[in-house]
N, C-alpha and C positions, 0 to 999 in steps of 0.2 A: 482201752489201754493198748498201746502198740509196743513193739520191741524197741523202738526208738525212745519211748517214754521211760523204759526201765534201764536204759543205757546199753542196749544190745542192738545190733544191726546197723544199717546205714542211716546217716543223717538224711532229713527230708530233702527232696530235690526242689529247691526254691524256684528254679526256673520254670516249673510248671505253673507258678503264679503269674507268669506272663501269658498264659493261655486262657482265652475266654471260652470256657467249656459250655456246651449246650446242656450239660447235666448238672443239676443242683448238687447232687451227691459228690460229684467230682470237684465242684467249686468249694464245697464245705471242706473236703479233704485238703485241697490246695491252700486255702486260707488258714486252716488250722496248722498245717505244716509250716507255713510262713510265720505264723504267730509263735510257734514253739521255737523256731530258729531265731526269731527276733529277740525273744526274752532271753534265750541262752547266749545271745551275742556271738553267734558263730562267725568266725572270721570270713568265711566264704560269703555270708550275707552282707556283712559290712562293706566288703569290697565288690559287691555285685554291681555291675555297670548299668547305666541307664541306656535303654535301646529305643531310639527314636521311632523305628518302624514298628515296634511292638504295639503301639496304640492304634494302628490303622485298622486291623481286623476287629478288635473289640468295639471301637466306636461305630464301625459299620454294622456289626451284628446287633449292637444295642439299638441303633436307630431303626433298622429294618424290623426287628422284633417288637419294638415299642409301637411302631406305627401300625402293626398288624398282629396284635397279640391274640392268641386263642386261649379261652378259659381252660384251666387244667384242674384236675381233681386234687383236692387237699386231703390231708390226713388229720391225726389228732394231737401240748403246752397251752396254757391258759392265757387269756388276754392280760390277766394281772401280772404274769411273768414278763410279758412284752412291755407293759407299762413301767415296770421296775427298770428294765433295760433303757427305755427312752428317758426316764428320769435321770439316769446316770450320765446320759449324753450331755446334758446341760452343764453338769459339773466339770466334765473333762474339757468341753469346749471353752468354758470360762478359764480353766487352767491354761489352755493353749493361748488364748487371747491376752491374758494378763502376765503370764510367766514365760511364754515362748514354747515352741514345739519340743525342745529338748528336755523340758522340766518334768513332764509327767507321762511321756509316751510309753515307757516300759511298764508303768503302773496300769495304763489303759490296755496294753497288750496282754498283760497277765490277767486282767479282768475279763477280757474277751475270750482268752483261752480257757479260763476256768468256769465262766458263767454263760457266755453268749453262744459261742460256737457249738458247745455240747447240746444246747437247746435245738439247734438246727438238725441234729441227728435224731431227735425224738419225734413222736407223732403229734399231730395237731389238726384242727379243723382248717378249712380253706381260709376262713376269715383270719384266724390266728397266723396261718402261714404267710399271708400277705403282710400283716403287721410285723411279724417277726423278721422277715427278710428285709423289710424297710428299716427297722431298727438296727439290724446287723449291718446293713449297707451304710447307714449314717455313721456308725462308729468305726467301721472299717475304713471309710473315707477319712475320718478324723485321724486315724492311725497313719494313713498315707500322708495327709497334710502335715502332721507333726513331724514325720520323718523328712518331708520336703523342707520344712522350715529349719530343720536341724542339719540340712546338707547331706542327708543319706538318700540320695536320689534313686538308686537301684531298688532299695527297700520301698521307698515311696511309690514308685511306679507299679510294683507288684501289688501293693495294697489297693491302689486306685483301680487297677484292672479288675480285681476281685470285687471291689465295692460296686463297680459298674454292673457286673454280672448279678450281684445280689439286688441292686436297684431294679434291674429288669424283672427279676423274679417277684418283686413287690408290686409291679405294675404301676409305678409312680414315675412318669416321664420327667417331672420337675427334678426329682432327686437324681435321676440318671444324668440329666443335663447339668446339674450341679457338680457331679463327679467329673464330667467332661470339662467343666470350667477349670477344675483343679489340674487336670491333665494338660489343658491348654496353657495354663500359667507356667507349669513346670517345663513344658517343651520350649516355650519362648525364652524362659530364663536360661535354659541350658544351650541356647544358640540354635534352636530349630524354629524360628518364627513362622515359616510356612506351615509346618505341622501344627504349631500352636493356633494359627488362624483356622486351619481346617477343622480342628477339634472344637473350637468355639462355634464355628458355623454348624457343625453337626449337632451341637447342643441346642442351638437356636431352632434348627429344623425339628428337633424332638419336642420343642415347646409349642409347636404349631397348633395343637389341639387343647392346650391347657393355659390357664392364666397364672403366670408366676412372674410378676414384674421385677422383683428383686433379682431372681436368677437371670432374667433377660438382661437387666442392666449390667450384671456382672459379666455375662457372656459378651455383650457389646464392648464393655470396657477392656476385656482381655483380647478381643479382636483388635481394638485400638492399640493396645500394647504391642501386639505382633506386627501390625502395620507400621508402627513407629520405628520398630527395629529394622524393618524393611525399607524405611525411608520414604514411605508413601504419605506425604503431608495431607493431601486431599482426603484420602481414605481414612486416615486417623481422625481428622476433624469430623468427618461424617459419622464415624463409629462413636466418637465421644458424644456427638449431638443425639444420636439414637439412644445411647446409654442414659443421657440426661432426661430424655422424654420418658423412657421406661422407669427410671428412678423416681420421677415426679408422681408416678402412679402407685408407688409402694405405700401400703398401709401396714406398718410394723406389727400391729396386733393380729393381723390376718396371715402373716408369713410363718412358715414352719420354723422350728427352733434352729435348724441348720443354716437358715438365711439371716439370722439376727446380726451376723457380723457385717453384712452388706449395708453399711450405713454411711453417713457423711464422712467420717474419719477414713474409712477404707476407700470408698469410691473416689473421693477427691484426691486422695494420695496416689491412687493408680492413674488418674488423669494427669496429675502432675508428672508422674514418671514417664508417661507417654510423650508429653510435650518436651520434657527434658531430653529424652532420647532423640527427638527430632532437632534438638538444638534451638528450641524456641522458648527462651527463658521468660519472656514477657507473658506468654500464655501459661507456662508451668507454675510460676511463682504464686499467683492468686489461689490456684487449686491447692498448692502445698500449704499455704498459710491457713486456708480453711480446714484442711485435714489436721494440721497441728492444733488448731483451736479446739476442734471436737475431741481429738485424742487426749488433750490436756484435761478437759472436763471429765472424761471417763477414766483418767489415770491409766491410759493404755501406752505403756512404755515402748513396746515394739513398733506399733504404728507411728508413734511420735518420732522414734528414731529414724524410721524409713522416710518419713516426710520431711524431717529436718535435713536428712542427707540430700533429698531431692532439692530442697531450698538452697542448700549450700552449693550444689552443682550449678543451679541457675545463677547464683552470684559469681561463681567462677567463670561461667560462660560470658558474663558481662564484665569480667576482669575486676571485680570488687572483692579483693582479698579480705579486707576487714570484716565485711558482712558474712563472707563464706566461712571465715574462721569462727565467728560467733555461732553460726548454725552448726558447723562441724563439731565444735566442742559440746554442744547440746546433744548431738548424735552420739558421741562417745559416752556421755553421761547416761543417757537413756539405754544404750545398748548394754551397758554393764549391769543393768537391772533385770535382764531377761536372758534366757538361754536360747539364742536364735542365731543360726549361722547367717541368715539373711541380713540381720542387723550388723553383724561383724563384717560381712562383705560390703555393706553400704559404707561403713567406716573406711574400709580398704579402698573403695572406689574414690571417696573424697580425698584420701591421702594421695592416691596416684595422680589425680587431677591437679592437686596443689603443686606437684613437682614442677610444673611449667613456670612457677614463680621463682624458682631457684632457691638459694640459701637464705631466704627471708626469715626474720626472727619469728614471725607468726607460723610459718611452715615448720620451723624447728620445734616450736612449742606444741603444735598440733601433733607432730610425730611422737613427741615425748608422751603426750597424754594418751595417744592411741597404742603405744607400744605394749603396755600391760594387757590390754584387751585383746590385741591381735596375737600376742604370745599364747594367751590362754585358749 
């Protein structure tokens, strides 16, 4: 119990969650402070900015320490406690996939604050320590991803940095590379594609000694996304090809729980976005349609919305307003079913691109359909 917990003293310094500390104890305190501030919805955390340069040090330190880790002495929490934590991860990840990052993140944050982070302060054997840090890293990453999907990028970045540190402590290079994939995705989305590419490359280097085809496919895909934003058509095509080769080797039953979302719906949707960003609608549309088909069978509204938006843009790039309108309307309908700022931004992007058609009746109708969603 701290003075902050009982309402006395200063609020936690959330900016220390931007620091990749060599100390596990300091990492636990930083992520616990962040979790408390997150649940309390402190204004200073909501307004916390995303700092592009903050990821440079953590990704470097994780990679160096992963490639040359020294065994350390463990202490004494039971494996049964860790199993309970890992079982909860599947529940929260499903909540994110089907309902959007904004739907259950505070519930997850409260669970982590009350049940998971306190375990890290107790004693455990070395075996339990590795498993516990891995479970905590998975869920801390998910907190960051849900904040990212909900447009709270400063909060997301802080969680992701601490998830990367916990992943290193678990001695699981694939999990750390997965966290770097999320950091790469965020950097590119926020207008830092060079940093996004560098983070994706660091993740791939960290996978050099392990076999994790799903994570590798994701990292190549995110490198393709960053290259597309940079306008590198050759590099994008090569990265997508490498992602396809890695994805062909994926055996879903042998992948960890955190990699289950890296499937046809996700991967094809991201390839569609890459070619869309390059202005290559003929390459983007088939991937978008495949993503939509898989998302529909899984009833995944967020992924369906994002891929319908990509398809709508490909139609707009070919000056086919009728087809773009149909795909755009579907984007609005699906976006209204989830709490995801990415879906809302996808609608806004389609709306902005439609402006080039002037006061057309389909443009007016689409604007009317989008108005309620965008206002919310």
